N, C-alpha and C positions, 0 to 999 in steps of 0.2 A: 524127305531131305531138304534143310531150312535155308532158303537162300538171305544170304548178308547183303543189306544196300550198303552201300558204303557212305558215311555222310560227304554232301558235294556243297559247295562254294558254287553258289550262281553266279555271283559278281565275279570269280575269278576265274570259274570255270574249272574248279580243281576237286578232286577228292582225296577223300582223308579215312585212315582205318580206324580212328575211333572220334566219338564226341569231343572228346579233352586234345585230340590233336586241330579239330576245327576249331574250338574256342581259340584253343593258342594262337591261330593264325588268323584269328580275329584281332585278338590282343598285341599282333604283331607286324599285322601288314598296313602298310599305308595306305592302302584302299576301305579298311574301315575303321571305324571312329566311334566307338559306342557309346551311349548312356545306357548303365546298367540298370540306373533308378525305372527309369521307361523301357527299358529293354527295345533301344530302338539304335538302329544303327545305321550311319551316314558317311558320304561315297567323301567328303574332307572334312577336314578338322576346324575349318570355316564355317559349314555347314552344322557342327555339332554347338560350337561353339552361339550359333544362331538358336538354335532349338533350347541350347542353358539360359539365352536373354530373355527369346519370347515366353518359354514355358510356364505356367502359373505354378508347376512344380516343383521349380528352382529357384533359388534366390542368387542371382549370381552377380559380380560386375566383371562386365566383359571387357572391361581397359586395362584391370587388375587382374584378369582371369584368375578374378577368387571366391571361390562358394563360400554362403555363410548359414547361418540352421532355419533363419525366417526371415521375412520383409522388413521386421523390423529392424535387425540387428543388419540387413541390405542397405538401409535408407541412413540407418546413423551412419554406416561407411561410406554411403556417398557425400552426407553432406559435412560429413568429415575431413574425406581427403580428396573430392575433387568441388568444382563451384557447378553448387546443384541446387534447385527451387524442389523440393518434396512437396509442394503443392502441387506443383504443376507437371511435377518431374519430369521437367526438361534441364539437360545441362547447359551452360555457357563457361566460354574460354578465358573469362576475366569475369574478374570479381567487379566489375563499374557495368559490366552485362548483366550480371546478377542485381545488383540493385537497380539499375533502370527498370530492369522488368518488375521486380515489387514497386517500384514508384509508378509505373505505367499497365500496371495490369490489373484490370478491374477485378479479379481473384484475388487481393491480393491487399492488405490491410497494413502500411507499412511505415512504421517509424522512421525517417532518413534521419534525425541526429542519433538516437538510442541503436540504428540497428534493430530495430524489433518488431517483427511481422507478428499482427493479431489475427483473430479466428474472424473476428466481424470489425464492422464498421464502431460497433459499441462499445469492443474490446480495445479499440483505439484510441476514440474519445474519455475512455475511462484513465486510461492513459495519460493522455497528456493531463488529465485532472489531477489525476493522483500523484503523481511524477515532480517533484521538485525541481526538473529540469526543463521543466515545461509551466511559462506562464497565458493561460491558455480560459479563455471565456467559455464554458460550455452552453452558455443562455443563446450566445452572437457567435458562436465558431471561431470565435476571433484568437490572432496568437499577440503576446505584446511581449516585446523587450528587457523587462524586470517585474519581479514585486511588485516593486512601488507602481508603475506603470498599469499593470495590472488591476491594484487598489485601489488609484483613481478612478480609473474606469469603471470598476463595480460601485465607486459612490456618484461617480458624476450621470451615469445611464441607467441605472438599477437601483432598488431600496432596499440597503447595503448597512451594516453596521460594522464597520471598519474592526474596530476593537476586538468585538465579540466573533468576527467572518460570518455571520449570519445575515440571510436572505429574507426578505418581508414583501409577499403580497400586495402588501396596500402602505402607505406612507402612515395609516395613523399605526399600522402595526409593529412598525421601527417606533414613533412613538410612544406608542407604549412600553414597548419593552427598555425603552430609556428611560420611563418613569420609575418601572418596575426593578429593571438590574442591578442587582447591588453592586456590579462592575461600571457603573455609569455615575455621574454628579451631571441632572443636565439638568439646566434652564427652560420650562415650560415655555413661559410667554417671549422668552427671545430664540427658542430651538437652538441651544448652543449647550454642548457635554463639555465639563470640563473634565482634565484628567483627575485630580484629588477634589476633596469634598473642602478644604481649604480653599482652593480655585474659585471653587462652586460660590464659597460665602464671601471673596474680596470682590465676587464678581456681582452680586448682591450691594452689598454695599458700596463699589464705587460708581455702578451704571446708575444712570437717572431714570432709569424704567422702575427703577425698583424704591421701595422706602421700606427701608429692613433694618433691624435693632440689633448689631451683632453682637449685643451682650446678652438678650434674651432669644435670639435666633428667634427674633417676631419679624412677622411683615405685616405694614399698616397698606391703607385705601392710599393715603399722598401725604404730603410731603408735613402740611399742615398736624397731621394725626401724627407721624412720625414725631415732628417736633413736640406736641404737648405731651407723649408717650417720655421719651428724654427728657424735657423740665422736671413732670411728675415722679419717675422710678427712678434718675440717673442725675448724679452734680456736672451738671450740663449747663454750656454756654452755649445760647443762640447763638450771639454776634460769630465766634469763633467756631462753634460746630463742635467741638470738645465735648470731652468727657473725661471727670478726672474720680480717681479713687474715693477723696472725701469731700464732706464741708470745707476743711481747711485747706486743701488743695483747691480746691474753687477760688476759695478768697484768695490766696496766692496767684493766681494767673490773675484774678480780678486788680491786684496790689500793684503788681507786674508788669503788664501788657500795658505797651503803649496803644492796642488796641481799646484800650477800656480807660475812660474818667469814671472813675469810682472812690466811692467813699464810703473809709474804712469803717468807722464809729458807725455809722448809719445802713452799712451793708447795702448799699444801694450804687446803680452803675449810671452814669447818664449817656446821652446822646453826644456831647464832645464839653469842649474845655470850658464854653462858655459855661453851658447850660450847669458844670461842677460848681464853678467859680458862683453861679449868680447862686445855688444853694448852700454854698456856705456864707454867704451877705446873710439870705434869709434866712434859715435853721437858724430856728431858737438853741438848738443841739449845740449847734458853735461858737453862742453868744457869751 
């Protein structure tokens, strides 16, 4: 004779005719809260929820009483539907509390303006450098109000080409860049850069530091050498420092200008009216 032992619920001290009845009892009874995945039975619903929340085998949001397929899906839910810091796994009552946490925690590298957290301090710094919303000097770790203020800082405190947005280690490197780059029109003597080739040429013509023939694009050592060149190679009035297109144009200038005392027959210019009159009296060509 086989003795049949009826299934027993120790917690409730009840016997059941078969195991299915016992299982049904555990499912229906308020004294049993089972986790089917872990085969664990808890005395209260709160105990079961605490198990879901603490166990590494469950991806569970106890605030929403909702299960997820994996931790990534759970973390996405917590970030989307709660005020939650994923990195620190902390909840906050309000968005302001989370932002204060981002700003003050050594675990975070947070940009307050863009509301973005970066993995490393280097990532945050690179964001400041690359973002069009920030005006940041990575060498000084300093922020500025706008792009013009940042560019002024670069020019004043660094070796920097504003036009090309390039930094140089030394001033001579910047000067070499100015001289060799086809985007610059640089006067090495005056250490000045001009917007256009025409502006540079105008500087050579107007500056007292240069002795430049704009017609030949040629520099000379001093003013005397430039004057000699102008008189030899061009139709040039040294008194008025003007160049004419032809010998006829220069002669017309001499004859018509009040600055000149010119004898058209002799093609000579005199210092003043008295000298010209004296010439007319003395010159045999006029007798």
